[in-house]
C-alpha positions, 0 to 999 in steps of 0.5 A: 482523507488521504492527504494527511497520510501523504504528508506523514509519509513525505515527512518520514522520508524527507529527513532520510534523504529519500527524495527520489523515493517520495513520489513512488511511496506516496502513490503506492500508499495512496493506492493501497489505502484507496483499495482498503476504502473501496473494497474492505468495507462493503457494509460501511464502517471499518478501520485500517492502520498504516505502519512505517519503519525506515532503516538505512536506505529502506522504508517498510510499510504495512497497511492492515484493515479489519475488513472482509478480506480477500482471496489472495489466490486470485491476486496476481501481483505480476500481472501486467498493468492495463494503463487504459483501465479505469480500475483494477490496476492498483496492486500491479501499480504498487508492485511496479513502484515498490521494491517488494510487495506481499499481501495476505488475508487474515483468518476470521473475522477477516482483514487484509495485510499489505506489506510494501518495501522500497529501497532508496538512495540516501 
């Protein structure tokens, strides 16, 4: 399911000369989309949108879902990554891979928006 997303991100970055950033961005997008699939829709169906914008030596990504939302007050993007844990390390890993990360939960009916930026050498 995430393979097409990986291929699109790679296709966006390759022409920009961002080969050094491709693996980090793909892993961050994979983690973010996996989090949406795993946590946003406990009742089953839902949808999310991935937006990407490349400008000079920066890629901006936004992943927005229409799920249950999160309590952003409980999220510490600066917590150390427990690499031995089998879950719960996705956002910390994303933070380490990307140049900047922001997360917000929408007002009712719910949903979450994750913004990520990666600066790269072109």
